[in-house]
BAMARLO-630512 format. One record per residue: residue number from 1; residue in three letters; x, y, z of N, C-alpha, C, O, CB in turn. Coordinates in nm, 2 decimals, decimal comma, always signed. Each point is the difference from the previous one (the first is absolute). Glycine has a CB too. Layout:
N
   num   residu     n.c1     n.c2     n.c3    ca.c1    ca.c2    ca.c3     c.c1     c.c2     c.c3     o.c1     o.c2     o.c3    cb.c1    cb.c2    cb.c3
   NUM      ala        X        Y        Z        X        Y        Z        X        Y        Z        X        Y        Z        X        Y        Z
...
# end
This chain:
125
   num   residu     n.c1     n.c2     n.c3    ca.c1    ca.c2    ca.c3     c.c1     c.c2     c.c3     o.c1     o.c2     o.c3    cb.c1    cb.c2    cb.c3
     1      unk    -1,52    +1,34    +0,88    +0,09    +0,00    +0,12    +0,11    -0,05    -0,04    -0,03    -0,07    -0,10    -0,12    +0,05    +0,27
     2      unk    +0,29    +0,02    -0,14    +0,12    -0,10    +0,01    -0,01    -0,08    +0,11    -0,04    +0,03    +0,11    +0,18    +0,12    -0,20
     3      unk    -0,11    -0,27    +0,03    -0,02    -0,13    +0,09    +0,17    -0,03    +0,03    +0,04    -0,07    +0,09    -0,31    -0,06    -0,22
     4      unk    +0,33    +0,17    +0,06    +0,15    -0,06    +0,04    +0,09    +0,08    -0,15    -0,04    +0,05    -0,10    -0,05    -0,37    +0,25
     5      unk    +0,21    +0,32    -0,11    +0,10    +0,04    -0,12    +0,14    -0,07    +0,08    +0,04    +0,00    +0,11    -0,16    +0,27    -0,23
     6      unk    +0,16    -0,34    -0,01    +0,11    -0,08    +0,00    +0,13    +0,06    -0,11    -0,04    +0,06    -0,09    -0,15    -0,26    +0,16
     7      unk    +0,32    +0,18    -0,06    +0,08    +0,04    -0,07    +0,11    -0,13    +0,00    +0,02    -0,05    +0,11    -0,09    +0,32    -0,08
     8      unk    +0,14    -0,30    -0,13    +0,11    -0,07    -0,01    +0,10    +0,03    -0,12    -0,03    +0,05    -0,10    -0,12    -0,20    +0,20
     9      unk    +0,29    +0,09    -0,05    +0,10    +0,01    -0,12    +0,06    -0,13    +0,00    +0,02    -0,08    +0,09    +0,04    +0,34    -0,06
    10      unk    -0,03    -0,27    -0,16    +0,06    -0,14    -0,05    +0,14    +0,03    -0,06    +0,02    +0,09    -0,09    -0,26    -0,19    +0,02
    11      unk    +0,34    +0,02    +0,12    +0,12    +0,02    -0,09    -0,01    -0,08    -0,12    -0,02    -0,12    +0,02    +0,17    +0,17    +0,17
    12      unk    -0,13    +0,00    -0,32    -0,02    -0,09    -0,11    +0,08    -0,10    -0,02    -0,04    -0,08    -0,08    -0,05    +0,23    +0,00
    13      unk    +0,19    -0,16    +0,13    +0,11    -0,09    -0,03    -0,05    -0,11    +0,07    +0,01    -0,11    -0,05    +0,18    +0,27    +0,03
    14      unk    -0,26    -0,16    +0,13    -0,09    -0,10    +0,08    -0,07    -0,11    -0,11    +0,01    -0,12    +0,00    -0,07    +0,32    +0,19
    15      unk    +0,00    -0,13    -0,25    -0,07    -0,04    -0,11    +0,04    -0,07    -0,13    -0,06    -0,08    -0,07    -0,03    +0,24    +0,16
    16      unk    +0,22    -0,12    -0,10    +0,06    -0,04    -0,12    +0,07    -0,17    +0,07    -0,01    -0,11    -0,05    +0,08    +0,42    -0,09
    17      unk    -0,01    -0,28    +0,26    +0,04    -0,16    +0,07    -0,14    -0,08    +0,00    +0,01    -0,11    -0,04    +0,20    +0,19    +0,22
    18      unk    -0,33    -0,04    -0,13    -0,10    -0,09    -0,02    -0,04    -0,07    -0,10    -0,06    -0,11    +0,01    +0,01    +0,22    +0,11
    19      unk    +0,09    -0,03    -0,26    -0,03    -0,07    -0,09    +0,10    -0,12    -0,05    -0,04    -0,06    -0,09    -0,09    +0,26    +0,05
    20      unk    +0,22    -0,22    +0,09    +0,10    -0,11    -0,01    -0,05    -0,09    +0,10    +0,07    -0,10    +0,00    +0,12    +0,23    -0,08
    21      unk    -0,27    -0,14    +0,15    -0,04    -0,11    +0,09    -0,14    -0,06    -0,04    -0,11    +0,04    +0,03    +0,24    +0,07    +0,14
    22      unk    -0,10    -0,24    -0,24    -0,15    -0,08    -0,06    -0,10    +0,01    +0,13    +0,03    -0,03    +0,12    +0,10    -0,18    -0,29
    23      unk    -0,24    +0,26    +0,11    -0,14    -0,02    +0,05    -0,01    +0,12    +0,10    -0,11    +0,03    +0,03    +0,08    -0,31    -0,05
    24      unk    +0,12    +0,35    +0,07    +0,01    +0,11    +0,10    -0,13    +0,09    -0,06    -0,10    +0,01    +0,07    +0,39    -0,01    -0,02
    25      unk    -0,28    +0,06    -0,17    -0,08    +0,10    -0,06    -0,16    -0,06    +0,01    -0,09    +0,07    +0,04    +0,31    +0,04    -0,20
    26      unk    -0,24    -0,20    +0,12    -0,12    -0,07    +0,01    -0,05    -0,01    +0,16    -0,12    -0,02    +0,03    +0,19    -0,13    -0,26
    27      unk    +0,02    +0,17    +0,31    -0,07    -0,01    +0,11    -0,06    +0,11    +0,08    -0,08    +0,00    +0,09    +0,22    -0,17    -0,09
    28      unk    -0,08    +0,28    -0,06    -0,03    +0,16    +0,03    -0,07    +0,09    -0,06    -0,03    +0,11    +0,04    +0,20    -0,13    +0,03
    29      unk    -0,22    -0,03    -0,20    -0,04    +0,07    -0,13    -0,12    -0,07    -0,05    +0,02    -0,12    +0,00    +0,21    +0,20    -0,06
    30      unk    -0,34    -0,05    +0,01    -0,10    -0,01    -0,06    +0,04    -0,03    -0,09    +0,09    +0,08    -0,03    -0,20    +0,01    +0,11
    31      unk    +0,06    -0,21    -0,20    +0,05    -0,03    -0,14    -0,01    +0,10    -0,09    +0,08    +0,02    -0,09    -0,14    -0,23    +0,12
    32      unk    -0,08    +0,30    +0,00    +0,02    +0,13    -0,12    +0,08    +0,09    +0,03    +0,04    +0,07    -0,09    -0,25    -0,06    +0,03
    33      unk    +0,28    +0,01    +0,19    +0,11    +0,11    +0,02    +0,12    -0,08    -0,04    +0,09    +0,08    -0,04    -0,19    +0,05    +0,24
    34      unk    +0,13    -0,26    -0,20    +0,12    -0,04    -0,04    +0,03    -0,01    -0,17    +0,10    +0,00    -0,07    -0,10    -0,13    +0,32
    35      unk    -0,14    +0,12    -0,28    -0,01    +0,03    -0,19    +0,06    +0,12    -0,03    +0,11    +0,02    -0,06    -0,33    -0,12    +0,02
    36      unk    +0,11    +0,20    +0,10    +0,02    +0,14    -0,05    +0,18    +0,03    +0,03    +0,08    +0,02    -0,09    -0,38    +0,07    +0,17
    37      unk    +0,32    -0,09    +0,06    +0,15    +0,05    +0,03    +0,06    -0,04    -0,11    +0,04    +0,07    -0,10    -0,03    -0,09    +0,36
    38      unk    +0,02    -0,12    -0,24    +0,08    -0,09    -0,09    +0,06    +0,04    -0,15    +0,11    -0,01    -0,05    -0,24    -0,15    +0,19
    39      unk    -0,02    +0,20    -0,18    +0,00    +0,06    -0,16    +0,07    +0,11    +0,01    +0,01    +0,04    -0,12    -0,21    -0,11    +0,04
    40      unk    +0,26    +0,15    +0,16    +0,03    +0,11    +0,00    +0,19    +0,00    -0,03    +0,08    +0,09    -0,02    -0,33    -0,03    +0,21
    41      unk    +0,27    -0,19    -0,17    +0,16    -0,03    -0,05    +0,08    +0,05    +0,09    -0,01    -0,03    +0,12    -0,02    +0,04    -0,34
    42      unk    +0,12    +0,06    +0,18    +0,11    +0,08    +0,09    -0,08    +0,08    +0,11    +0,05    -0,02    +0,11    +0,12    +0,06    -0,31
    43      unk    -0,27    +0,03    +0,20    -0,08    +0,04    +0,10    -0,08    -0,09    +0,09    -0,05    +0,06    +0,09    +0,06    +0,11    -0,24
    44      unk    -0,02    -0,29    +0,15    -0,07    -0,09    +0,10    +0,01    +0,01    +0,15    -0,08    -0,03    +0,09    +0,11    -0,12    -0,26
    45      unk    +0,14    +0,23    +0,18    +0,00    -0,03    +0,15    -0,06    +0,14    +0,06    -0,07    +0,00    +0,10    +0,29    -0,17    -0,09
    46      unk    -0,20    +0,24    -0,07    -0,07    +0,14    +0,02    -0,14    -0,03    +0,05    -0,06    +0,04    +0,10    +0,19    +0,09    -0,29
    47      unk    -0,19    -0,21    +0,07    -0,15    +0,00    +0,01    -0,03    -0,09    +0,16    -0,08    +0,04    +0,09    +0,02    -0,04    -0,40
    48      unk    +0,14    -0,11    +0,33    -0,03    -0,09    +0,07    +0,02    +0,06    +0,12    -0,07    -0,05    +0,09    +0,09    -0,12    -0,24
    49      unk    +0,08    +0,26    +0,18    +0,01    +0,09    +0,11    -0,06    +0,06    +0,05    -0,01    +0,01    +0,12    +0,12    -0,01    -0,16
    50      unk    -0,18    +0,08    -0,10    -0,12    +0,10    +0,09    -0,12    -0,09    +0,04    -0,06    +0,03    +0,11    +0,10    +0,19    -0,26
    51      unk    -0,07    -0,31    +0,09    -0,08    -0,10    +0,01    -0,02    -0,04    +0,16    -0,11    +0,01    +0,06    +0,19    -0,08    -0,29
    52      unk    +0,04    +0,03    +0,28    +0,04    -0,07    +0,11    -0,02    +0,12    +0,10    -0,02    -0,02    +0,12    +0,21    -0,18    -0,23
    53      unk    -0,18    +0,30    +0,08    -0,01    +0,12    +0,06    -0,13    +0,03    +0,08    -0,04    +0,02    +0,11    +0,19    +0,05    -0,28
    54      unk    -0,21    -0,08    +0,02    -0,16    +0,01    +0,04    -0,08    -0,08    +0,09    -0,09    +0,03    +0,08    +0,09    +0,04    -0,28
    55      unk    +0,06    -0,19    +0,19    -0,09    -0,12    +0,11    +0,07    +0,07    +0,13    -0,08    +0,06    +0,08    +0,06    -0,35    -0,22
    56      unk    +0,13    +0,30    +0,16    +0,07    +0,06    +0,15    -0,09    +0,12    +0,02    -0,07    +0,00    +0,10    +0,35    -0,07    -0,12
    57      unk    -0,28    +0,14    -0,04    -0,06    +0,12    +0,05    -0,16    -0,02    +0,03    -0,06    +0,04    +0,10    +0,25    +0,09    -0,22
    58      unk    -0,25    -0,20    +0,02    -0,14    -0,05    +0,03    +0,00    -0,05    +0,17    -0,07    +0,05    +0,09    +0,04    -0,13    -0,36
    59      unk    +0,12    -0,02    +0,27    -0,01    -0,07    +0,16    +0,03    +0,12    +0,10    -0,04    +0,00    +0,12    +0,15    -0,26    -0,18
    60      unk    -0,04    +0,38    +0,01    +0,03    +0,09    +0,13    -0,13    +0,10    +0,00    -0,02    +0,07    +0,09    +0,31    -0,07    -0,10
    61      unk    -0,38    +0,00    -0,11    -0,11    +0,13    -0,01    -0,10    -0,12    +0,09    -0,07    +0,07    +0,07    +0,10    +0,12    -0,36
    62      unk    -0,04    -0,32    +0,31    -0,11    -0,10    +0,05    +0,04    +0,03    +0,17    -0,09    -0,01    +0,10    +0,08    -0,21    -0,35
    63      unk    +0,15    +0,26    +0,27    +0,04    -0,02    +0,14    +0,03    -0,16    +0,07    +0,04    -0,02    +0,12    -0,17    +0,25    -0,11
    64      unk    +0,09    -0,30    -0,08    +0,04    -0,11    +0,03    +0,12    -0,05    -0,07    +0,04    -0,11    +0,05    -0,26    +0,08    +0,00
    65      unk    +0,30    +0,08    -0,16    +0,06    -0,06    -0,08    -0,02    -0,10    -0,09    -0,11    -0,02    -0,06    +0,21    +0,10    +0,19
    66      unk    +0,01    -0,17    -0,14    -0,07    -0,12    -0,13    -0,05    -0,12    +0,08    -0,07    -0,09    -0,05    +0,26    +0,14    -0,16
    67      unk    -0,14    -0,06    +0,33    -0,05    -0,15    +0,09    -0,17    -0,04    -0,06    -0,10    +0,06    -0,02    +0,26    +0,02    +0,29
    68      unk    -0,11    -0,21    -0,28    -0,14    -0,05    -0,06    -0,07    +0,02    -0,11    -0,11    -0,05    -0,02    +0,10    +0,06    +0,20
    69      unk    +0,09    +0,08    -0,28    -0,03    -0,01    -0,12    +0,11    -0,04    -0,13    +0,13    +0,01    +0,02    -0,29    +0,15    +0,10
    70      unk    +0,11    -0,22    -0,24    +0,04    -0,09    -0,07    +0,05    +0,14    -0,08    -0,06    +0,11    +0,01    -0,10    -0,38    +0,01
    71      unk    +0,27    +0,26    -0,07    +0,04    +0,12    -0,07    -0,05    +0,02    -0,16    -0,01    +0,10    -0,07    +0,22    -0,10    +0,25
    72      unk    -0,22    -0,11    -0,21    -0,07    -0,06    -0,15    -0,15    +0,07    -0,02    -0,05    +0,03    -0,10    +0,17    -0,29    +0,13
    73      unk    -0,16    +0,29    +0,11    -0,16    +0,02    +0,01    +0,02    +0,17    -0,02    -0,11    +0,07    +0,00    +0,01    -0,30    +0,17
    74      unk    +0,22    +0,29    -0,18    -0,02    +0,16    -0,04    +0,07    -0,01    -0,10    +0,11    -0,06    -0,02    -0,12    +0,20    +0,22
    75      unk    -0,08    -0,07    -0,31    +0,04    +0,02    -0,14    -0,01    +0,12    -0,04    -0,11    +0,05    -0,02    +0,05    -0,24    -0,02
    76      unk    +0,21    +0,27    +0,02    +0,00    +0,13    -0,05    +0,00    -0,01    -0,16    +0,06    -0,08    -0,07    +0,06    +0,18    +0,29
    77      unk    -0,18    -0,02    -0,27    -0,03    +0,02    -0,15    +0,02    +0,15    -0,08    +0,03    +0,08    +0,08    -0,20    -0,28    -0,03
    78      unk    +0,17    +0,23    -0,15    -0,01    +0,12    -0,06    -0,13    -0,01    -0,09    -0,03    -0,08    -0,08    +0,29    +0,12    +0,09
    79      unk    -0,32    +0,07    +0,04    -0,10    +0,02    -0,05    +0,04    +0,08    -0,16    +0,11    +0,03    -0,03    -0,22    -0,03    +0,31
    80      unk    +0,00    +0,02    -0,37    -0,01    +0,01    -0,15    +0,09    +0,13    -0,03    +0,04    +0,02    -0,11    -0,28    -0,14    +0,08
    81      unk    +0,25    +0,21    +0,15    +0,07    +0,14    -0,02    +0,14    -0,02    +0,09    +0,06    +0,11    +0,02    -0,30    +0,05    -0,05
    82      unk    +0,28    -0,26    +0,08    +0,09    -0,03    +0,05    +0,04    +0,00    +0,13    +0,11    -0,03    +0,04    -0,08    +0,06    -0,21
    83      unk    -0,15    +0,02    +0,26    +0,01    +0,03    +0,13    -0,03    -0,14    +0,05    -0,08    -0,08    -0,05    +0,03    +0,34    +0,05
    84      unk    +0,15    -0,26    +0,13    -0,02    -0,14    +0,08    -0,10    -0,01    +0,07    -0,05    +0,11    +0,04    +0,25    -0,12    -0,02
    85      unk    -0,26    -0,11    +0,02    -0,11    -0,02    +0,06    +0,06    -0,17    +0,08    +0,09    -0,07    -0,04    -0,30    +0,26    -0,15
    86      unk    +0,12    -0,20    +0,32    +0,00    -0,13    +0,08    -0,14    -0,04    -0,01    -0,10    +0,07    +0,02    +0,28    -0,01    +0,15
    87      unk    -0,16    -0,24    -0,23    -0,12    -0,06    +0,02    +0,01    -0,08    +0,11    +0,12    -0,02    +0,04    -0,17    +0,04    -0,27
    88      unk    -0,03    -0,08    +0,29    +0,04    -0,09    +0,12    -0,11    -0,09    -0,02    -0,10    +0,03    -0,06    +0,22    +0,15    +0,24
    89      unk    -0,10    -0,34    -0,11    -0,04    -0,10    -0,02    -0,02    -0,09    +0,12    +0,08    +0,05    +0,09    +0,01    +0,01    -0,29
    90      unk    -0,13    -0,14    +0,23    +0,00    -0,10    +0,11    +0,06    +0,05    +0,15    -0,08    +0,03    +0,09    +0,10    -0,19    -0,30
    91      unk    +0,10    +0,15    +0,23    +0,04    +0,03    +0,15    +0,02    +0,16    +0,00    -0,03    +0,07    +0,10    +0,18    -0,33    -0,05
    92      unk    -0,10    +0,32    -0,17    -0,02    +0,16    +0,00    -0,12    +0,05    +0,01    -0,02    +0,10    +0,07    +0,19    -0,08    -0,18
    93      unk    -0,25    -0,07    +0,05    -0,13    +0,05    -0,02    -0,08    -0,01    +0,14    -0,08    +0,08    +0,03    +0,08    -0,15    -0,30
    94      unk    +0,03    -0,05    +0,37    -0,07    +0,02    +0,08    +0,07    +0,10    +0,15    -0,06    +0,03    +0,10    -0,05    -0,25    -0,24
    95      unk    +0,26    +0,25    +0,11    +0,08    +0,07    +0,06    -0,06    +0,16    +0,00    +0,00    +0,08    +0,09    +0,20    -0,27    -0,14
    96      unk    -0,24    +0,22    -0,10    -0,08    +0,13    -0,03    -0,09    +0,01    +0,06    +0,00    +0,11    +0,06    +0,06    -0,10    -0,23
    97      unk    -0,15    -0,09    +0,17    -0,13    +0,01    +0,07    -0,01    +0,02    +0,11    -0,10    +0,07    +0,04    +0,05    -0,16    -0,16
    98      unk    +0,16    +0,01    +0,23    +0,01    +0,03    +0,15    +0,06    +0,15    +0,03    -0,02    +0,07    +0,10    +0,05    -0,34    -0,06
    99      unk    +0,04    +0,30    -0,14    +0,01    +0,15    +0,01    -0,07    +0,13    +0,00    +0,02    +0,11    +0,05    +0,10    -0,23    -0,10
   100      unk    -0,23    +0,07    -0,04    -0,10    +0,08    -0,01    +0,00    +0,12    -0,11    -0,07    +0,10    -0,02    +0,06    -0,19    +0,24
   101      unk    +0,11    +0,05    -0,28    +0,03    +0,05    -0,13    -0,08    -0,03    -0,12    -0,06    -0,10    -0,01    +0,26    +0,10    +0,10
   102      unk    -0,22    +0,10    -0,18    -0,11    -0,04    -0,12    +0,10    +0,04    -0,12    -0,05    -0,04    -0,11    -0,23    +0,12    +0,23
   103      unk    +0,39    -0,03    -0,15    +0,08    +0,07    -0,09    +0,12    +0,03    +0,03    +0,03    +0,06    +0,10    -0,20    +0,01    -0,18
   104      unk    +0,27    -0,16    -0,05    +0,17    +0,00    +0,04    +0,04    +0,12    -0,08    -0,03    +0,02    -0,12    +0,09    -0,28    +0,15
   105      unk    +0,00    +0,32    +0,02    +0,09    +0,13    -0,10    +0,14    -0,06    -0,01    +0,07    -0,04    +0,10    -0,19    +0,29    +0,00
   106      unk    +0,16    -0,26    -0,22    +0,14    -0,05    +0,01    +0,09    +0,13    -0,11    -0,05    +0,07    -0,09    -0,03    -0,40    +0,13
   107      unk    +0,21    +0,33    +0,02    +0,09    +0,08    -0,07    +0,16    -0,09    +0,02    +0,05    -0,05    +0,10    -0,22    +0,30    -0,04
   108      unk    +0,21    -0,25    -0,19    +0,12    -0,06    -0,03    +0,09    +0,11    -0,06    -0,04    +0,09    -0,07    -0,08    -0,33    +0,04
   109      unk    +0,28    +0,22    +0,06    +0,07    +0,05    -0,10    +0,15    -0,09    +0,05    +0,02    -0,06    +0,10    -0,17    +0,34    -0,14
   110      unk    +0,24    -0,27    -0,08    +0,14    -0,06    +0,03    +0,08    +0,06    -0,07    -0,02    +0,09    -0,08    -0,05    -0,28    +0,12
   111      unk    +0,21    +0,12    -0,02    +0,09    +0,08    -0,08    +0,12    -0,15    -0,01    -0,03    -0,12    +0,02    -0,02    +0,45    +0,09
   112      unk    +0,18    -0,26    -0,15    +0,08    -0,14    +0,00    +0,00    -0,06    +0,12    -0,05    -0,11    +0,00    +0,20    +0,18    -0,16
   113      unk    -0,10    -0,02    +0,28    -0,03    -0,11    +0,11    -0,08    -0,04    +0,07    +0,00    -0,12    +0,04    +0,13    +0,16    -0,04
   114      unk    -0,24    +0,08    +0,03    -0,10    -0,04    +0,12    -0,14    +0,02    -0,11    -0,01    +0,05    -0,12    +0,16    +0,07    +0,40
   115      unk    -0,25    -0,18    -0,19    -0,13    +0,00    -0,05    -0,08    +0,04    +0,15    +0,03    -0,04    +0,11    +0,01    -0,16    -0,33
   116      unk    -0,14    +0,30    +0,18    -0,08    +0,03    +0,12    -0,17    +0,00    -0,04    -0,05    +0,02    -0,11    +0,27    +0,14    +0,22
   117      unk    -0,25    -0,19    -0,02    -0,17    -0,03    +0,00    -0,07    +0,10    +0,10    +0,08    +0,03    +0,09    -0,04    -0,28    -0,13
   118      unk    -0,17    +0,31    +0,05    -0,07    +0,06    +0,11    -0,15    -0,02    -0,05    -0,05    +0,03    -0,10    +0,23    +0,14    +0,17
   119      unk    -0,22    -0,26    +0,05    -0,13    -0,04    -0,05    -0,13    +0,08    +0,16    +0,01    -0,03    +0,12    +0,13    -0,27    -0,29
   120      unk    -0,22    +0,36    +0,12    -0,11    +0,08    +0,11    -0,16    -0,09    -0,06    -0,06    -0,01    -0,10    +0,22    +0,33    +0,14
   121      unk    -0,18    -0,38    +0,12    -0,11    -0,05    -0,01    -0,08    +0,09    +0,03    +0,04    +0,08    +0,09    +0,02    -0,26    -0,05
   122      unk    -0,18    +0,20    -0,11    -0,12    +0,07    +0,02    -0,17    -0,07    +0,05    -0,02    -0,12    -0,03    +0,18    +0,25    -0,16
   123      unk    -0,24    -0,08    +0,24    -0,09    -0,06    +0,04    -0,11    +0,12    -0,02    -0,03    +0,09    +0,08    +0,17    -0,27    +0,06
   124      unk    -0,21    +0,13    -0,31    -0,06    +0,13    -0,05    -0,18    +0,01    +0,05    -0,09    +0,05    -0,06    +0,30    -0,07    -0,18
   125      unk    -0,21    -0,06    +0,35    -0,13    -0,01    +0,02    -0,02    +0,14    +0,10    -0,11    +0,03    +0,05    +0,10    -0,32    -0,08
# end
């Protein structure tokens, strides 16, 4: 059963600006996300924008927004085949449990100027 759906779009230049502000990325991204995204060189801002959109879309799918959730507790990864996935810890795991969802589906897309994420929360029981 679907528990929630969320979608978000992020302007890539926003993340380009964030990269120039010391400590800001570390506030919003899990260290593993930062390492993977920054390793993409000139495509880092695309990767970061997509991941930030995923965090926002998760908050919308939860129906609560991101209030009370530490954004570093949401980790966007790519599986071995490149498929994106969300892993949650701490405050984000608690919010997911409260929602009744047991599975997170994630889709990401981006181009030069925008990154979009869609999250579907499902209860598999």
